[in-house]
ZAMARGU-4260 file (C-alpha; in steps of 0.2 Angstrom, whole numbers, plus 5000, padded with zeros to 4 digits):
<rodrens>
0) 5046/4945/5076 | 5037/4954/5062 | 5018/4956/5062 | 5018/4944/5047 | 5028/4931/5056
5) 5017/4932/5071 | 5001/4930/5061 | 5009/4915/5051 | 5014/4906/5067 | 4997/4908/5075
10) 4987/4903/5060 | 4996/4886/5059 | 4998/4883/5078 | 4990/4867/5084 | 4979/4870/5099
15) 4961/4865/5105 | 4949/4879/5102 | 4930/4880/5099 | 4927/4887/5081 | 4911/4893/5074
20) 4907/4883/5059 | 4895/4895/5051 | 4879/4905/5053 | 4872/4890/5062 | 4877/4872/5065
25) 4864/4864/5053 | 4870/4871/5037 | 4875/4859/5022 | 4894/4854/5021 | 4906/4866/5013
30) 4908/4856/4997 | 4889/4858/4993 | 4890/4877/4995 | 4896/4891/4983 | 4914/4894/4986
35) 4919/4912/4991 | 4934/4921/4998 | 4937/4937/5008 | 4953/4946/5011 | 4957/4950/5029
40) 4969/4965/5026 | 4979/4969/5042 | 4989/4985/5042 | 5007/4984/5047 | 5008/4998/5060
45) 5013/4999/5078 | 4994/4996/5082 | 4989/4985/5068 | 4971/4987/5061 | 4959/4978/5050
50) 4952/4986/5034 | 4933/4983/5032 | 4920/4990/5020 | 4902/4996/5023 | 4892/4990/5008
55) 4880/5002/4999 | 4862/5002/5003 | 4857/4998/4985 | 4864/4981/4985 | 4852/4966/4982
60) 4860/4956/4996 | 4868/4962/5013 | 4864/4980/5009 | 4873/4992/5021 | 4882/4978/5031
65) 4900/4979/5036 | 4911/4966/5027 | 4928/4961/5022 | 4932/4964/5003 | 4928/4948/4994
70) 4916/4937/4984 | 4913/4922/4974 | 4928/4912/4968 | 4927/4912/4949 | 4931/4896/4938
75) 4950/4894/4937 | 4954/4904/4953 | 4959/4898/4971 | 4954/4907/4987 | 4969/4918/4987
80) 4967/4924/4969 | 4948/4928/4972 | 4951/4937/4988 | 4965/4948/4980 | 4954/4951/4964
85) 4939/4956/4974 | 4949/4968/4986 | 4956/4976/4970 | 4939/4978/4962 | 4930/4984/4978
90) 4942/4995/4986 | 4957/4997/4974 | 4969/4987/4985 | 4983/4982/4973 | 4987/4963/4975
95) 5005/4968/4974 | 5003/4977/4991 | 4997/4962/5000 | 5008/4950/5009 | 4997/4934/5009
100) 4999/4925/5026 | 4987/4911/5023 | 4969/4905/5025 | 4960/4905/5041 | 4945/4894/5045
105) 4931/4892/5032 | 4914/4899/5037 | 4897/4893/5030 | 4883/4906/5028 | 4864/4904/5028
110) 4864/4912/5011 | 4873/4897/5003 | 4892/4901/5003 | 4907/4893/5010 | 4919/4907/5013
115) 4938/4906/5015 | 4946/4921/5024 | 4963/4925/5017 | 4974/4934/5030 | 4986/4947/5022
120) 4997/4961/5029 | 4996/4977/5020 | 5006/4994/5022 | 4998/5007/5032 | 4989/5022/5025
125) 4986/5015/5008 | 4975/5026/4997 | 4959/5015/4994 | 4945/5020/4983 | 4928/5011/4986
130) 4919/5005/4971 | 4903/5016/4970 | 4892/5001/4965 | 4897/4990/4980 | 4905/5000/4994
135) 4899/5015/5003 | 4915/5017/5013 | 4931/5009/5019 | 4937/5010/5037 | 4950/5003/5049
140) 4947/4995/5066 | 4961/4991/5078 | 4966/4973/5077 | 4967/4972/5096 | 4949/4978/5098
145) 4943/4964/5086 | 4953/4950/5094 | 4947/4955/5111 | 4933/4942/5116 | 4926/4955/5128
150) 4920/4965/5112 | 4911/4949/5105 | 4893/4951/5110 | 4881/4936/5107 | 4864/4942/5100
155) 4849/4935/5092 | 4835/4939/5080 | 4820/4930/5072 | 4824/4926/5054 | 4813/4915/5043
160) 4802/4910/5058 | 4817/4904/5069 | 4828/4912/5082 | 4845/4915/5075 | 4860/4918/5086
165) 4875/4928/5080 | 4890/4938/5086 | 4891/4957/5084 | 4905/4970/5088 | 4901/4988/5090
170) 4915/5000/5084 | 4911/5018/5085 | 4896/5020/5074 | 4898/5004/5065 | 4890/4987/5069
175) 4900/4972/5063 | 4889/4957/5064 | 4884/4940/5055 | 4897/4931/5044 | 4910/4945/5046
180) 4909/4945/5065 | 4909/4926/5065 | 4925/4925/5055 | 4933/4938/5066 | 4928/4927/5082
185) 4936/4912/5073 | 4952/4922/5069 | 4952/4928/5088 | 4951/4911/5094 | 4964/4904/5081
190) 4977/4918/5084 | 4975/4918/5103 | 4988/4932/5106 | 4987/4950/5111 | 4988/4961/5096
</rodrens>
């Protein structure tokens, strides 16, 4: 079975699992939030990896954070088109190089977005170029590391006068946390297979 076939089968499997609905349980419904999409690019290699970005420190929102390539869904786009467009704009990942597998579970953020993660398989060792305005660097984390629940640390911090709980994963010198970590936790719980 190919990586794409394994991912496709796991995304549509019907099993009970506790998924994270968003940054917290008290956010408005998805339909009232701004629609966004991210691409979860998984490299097709013996030990698959996930391509992530480190955002520049000069951005107005989420400066310096680790993120999937993605952004707001423009009028006339669906989640797949938006995720592919944003990945092309942010890291020069050609849409033609992505084998789209499907959507994972939507995730709500405290900053007002309903994010649809689009899972795709990409060839290994693509030459990616970060957009200087948005992306400081592009890196790859092994999929098996991200899917291993032992690497999903629950943490908390005070934000706007309330204690906020979130997940984080520490990979080498990178801290993956917040919405990106939440979507990874959901993907791990949805896939439920050893990478």
